[in-house]
C-alpha positions in Angstrom: 21.3 27.5 10.1 22.3 26.6 6.6 25.5 28.7 6.8 26.4 26.8 9.9 25.7 23.4 8.2 27.9 24.3 5.3 30.7 25.4 7.6 30.3 22.1 9.6 30.5 20.0 6.4 33.4 22.0 5.1 35.4 21.3 8.6 34.3 17.6 8.5 35.5 17.2 4.9 38.8 18.7 5.6 39.3 15.9 8.3 37.9 13.2 6.1 35.0 12.3 8.4 32.7 9.6 6.9 29.2 10.0 5.8 27.8 8.2 8.6 29.7 10.7 11.0 28.5 13.6 9.1 24.9 12.5 9.3 25.1 11.8 13.0 26.6 15.4 13.7 23.8 16.9 11.7 21.2 14.9 13.5 22.6 16.0 17.0 22.7 19.6 16.1 19.2 19.7 14.6 17.9 18.0 17.9 19.8 20.6 19.9 18.2 23.4 18.1 14.7 21.8 18.1 15.0 21.2 21.9 15.6 24.9 22.5 13.2 26.1 19.8 15.8 28.3 17.9 17.7 28.5 14.5 20.7 30.1 16.0 23.2 27.9 17.7 25.3 30.9 18.9 22.4 32.0 21.3 22.6 28.6 23.2 25.0 28.8 26.2 26.8 26.0 27.9 24.1 25.6 30.7 21.5 25.2 28.1 23.5 22.5 26.2 23.7 20.7 29.6 20.1 21.0 29.9 19.5 19.3 26.5 22.0 16.6 27.4 20.2 15.8 30.6 16.8 15.9 29.1 17.2 14.7 25.4 16.0 11.2 26.4 12.6 12.4 27.6 12.3 14.9 25.0 13.1 12.7 22.1 10.9 9.9 23.3 13.6 7.3 23.1 15.5 5.2 25.7 19.1 6.5 24.3 22.1 4.4 24.6 25.3 5.6 26.4 26.9 5.5 22.8 24.2 7.5 21.3 24.5 10.2 24.0 28.2 10.3 23.7 27.8 10.9 20.0 25.7 13.9 20.8 28.5 15.2 23.0 31.1 14.7 20.5 29.0 16.5 17.8 28.2 19.5 19.9 31.8 19.8 21.2 33.0 19.8 17.6 30.5 22.3 16.4 30.9 24.8 19.1 34.8 24.5 19.0 35.4 24.5 15.3 32.5 26.3 13.8 31.7 28.9 16.4 35.4 29.2 17.7 34.3 28.6 21.4 37.0 26.8 23.1 36.7 25.0 26.6 33.6 23.1 26.0 35.3 19.8 26.3 36.1 20.0 29.9 32.6 21.2 30.5 30.7 18.5 28.5 32.0 15.1 29.6 31.2 12.0 27.9 29.2 9.6 29.7 30.8 6.5 31.1 29.7 3.3 29.5 29.2 0.0 31.0 31.4 -2.7 29.3 29.4 -6.0 28.7 30.6 -9.1 27.2 29.2 -9.6 23.6 26.6 -12.1 22.9 27.5 -15.0 20.7 25.2 -17.4 18.7 25.9 -20.9 18.0 26.1 -22.3 14.4 22.8 -24.0 15.0 21.1 -20.9 16.2 22.5 -19.0 13.0 21.4 -21.9 10.8 17.8 -21.9 12.4 17.5 -18.0 11.8 18.6 -18.4 8.2 16.1 -21.3 7.7 13.2 -19.2 9.0 13.9 -16.4 6.3 12.0 -17.4 3.3 12.3 -13.9 1.5 15.6 -14.3 -0.6 16.5 -10.7 -0.2 16.3 -11.0 3.6 18.2 -14.1 3.6 21.0 -12.6 1.6 21.2 -9.6 3.9 21.2 -11.7 7.1 23.8 -14.2 5.6 26.2 -11.3 4.3 26.2 -9.7 7.7 27.0 -12.9 9.8 28.9 -14.8 7.3 31.4 -11.8 6.6 31.2 -10.0 10.0 30.9 -6.6 8.2 29.5 -3.5 9.9 26.0 -2.4 8.9 27.0 0.6 7.2 29.5 -1.3 5.1 26.8 -3.8 4.1 24.5 -0.8 3.1 27.2 0.6 0.9 28.0 -2.6 -1.1 27.6 -2.8 -4.9 27.2 -5.8 -7.3 30.7 -5.0 -8.5 32.1 -5.7 -4.9 31.3 -9.4 -5.2 34.4 -11.1 -6.6 33.5 -14.6 -7.3 36.7 -15.6 -8.9 38.8 -14.7 -5.9 35.9 -15.5 -3.6 36.1 -12.2 -1.6 33.8 -9.3 -1.0 35.4 -5.8 -1.4 34.5 -3.5 1.3 35.4 0.1 0.2 35.7 2.9 2.7 34.9 0.9 5.8 35.7 1.5 9.4 38.2 4.3 9.5 38.0 4.9 5.8 39.8 1.9 4.9 39.2 -0.6 2.1 39.4 -4.3 3.1 38.1 -7.6 1.8 35.9 -10.2 3.5 35.8 -14.1 2.5 33.0 -15.1 0.4 31.6 -18.6 1.2 30.2 -20.9 -1.5 26.9 -21.0 0.2 26.7 -17.3 0.5 27.7 -16.9 -3.2 24.8 -19.3 -4.0 22.4 -17.2 -2.2 23.7 -13.9 -3.5 23.4 -15.4 -7.2 19.8 -16.3 -6.5 19.0 -13.0 -5.1 20.6 -11.3 -8.1 18.7 -13.5 -10.4 15.3 -12.2 -8.9 16.2 -8.7 -8.2 18.5 -7.7 -11.0 18.0 -4.0 -12.3 20.2 -2.1 -14.6 19.7 0.9 -12.6 20.7 -0.6 -9.3 23.6 1.3 -7.7 23.6 -0.7 -4.4 23.6 -4.5 -3.8 20.7 -4.1 -1.4 18.3 -1.4 -2.1 15.6 0.3 -0.3 12.0 0.6 -1.2 11.0 2.1 -4.4 10.2 5.8 -4.2 6.6 6.1 -5.6 6.8 9.8 -6.0 9.9 9.4 -8.4 9.9 5.9 -10.0 13.6 6.7 -11.4 14.8 6.4 -7.8 14.5 2.6 -7.9 17.8 0.9 -7.1 19.5 4.0 -6.0 18.3 4.3 -2.5 20.3 2.6 0.3 18.7 0.2 2.4 17.8 1.9 5.7 19.3 0.9 9.2 15.9 0.1 10.4 15.0 -2.2 7.7 18.2 -4.4 8.5 17.4 -4.2 12.1 13.8 -5.6 11.4 15.1 -8.3 9.3 17.5 -9.7 11.9 15.1 -9.4 14.8 12.4 -11.0 12.7 14.7 -14.0 11.9 15.6 -14.3 15.7 11.9 -14.2 16.8 10.7 -16.6 14.1 13.5 -19.1 15.2 12.4 -18.6 18.7 15.8 -17.0 19.8 15.5 -14.5 22.7 19.1 -13.4 22.8 19.5 -9.6 22.2 21.2 -9.2 18.8 23.8 -6.4 18.5 24.2 -4.8 15.1 27.6 -3.0 14.6 27.1 0.3 12.7 
């Protein structure tokens, strides 16, 4: 499979795909191969791919969303068309129709209550950065200390959605919390503003590992639970 992954990476690099998209495509292909217990994607035919898409929820043990299912379809279409040069898969592997729902909004009082219930300064800084700037989760995970421009009161978001750079407003309150977080967590080795857990197997990894998606999800949901808010929170990746 390694030669296929290399070819897949080359084709995605040529098209300027983001790291998140590349990771997603890798995961979809690995899950497909695991489902059919093979290392050779060229041996999996169209009917077997359909079988995977129809049963992946049960197999993976997750209640996969429509968006996740459609990501699998998109990744598999791309792989078979571009890497294996098999055309016609698009019309035979349709994307699942999604149900459009209105977004859930939170009042200022609800947001404030969630912030007040976060006693950990790192958790508070993460939550406030997300909801104060409206940035995506992937953008927050890639932030560096150097992206905080306190003179112009903006946060630089590099290579955000669509591979574009942009800026988000930095409020006085958020800046104060970020400065407190920086004082308590500063580390010369730090690459990212919000880092993951220390790798105990390799102490030099401290400060170099991105915060995980699940960690941010846990922080946001914990804040809502502590504040007694039962609305379903939606993180934009």
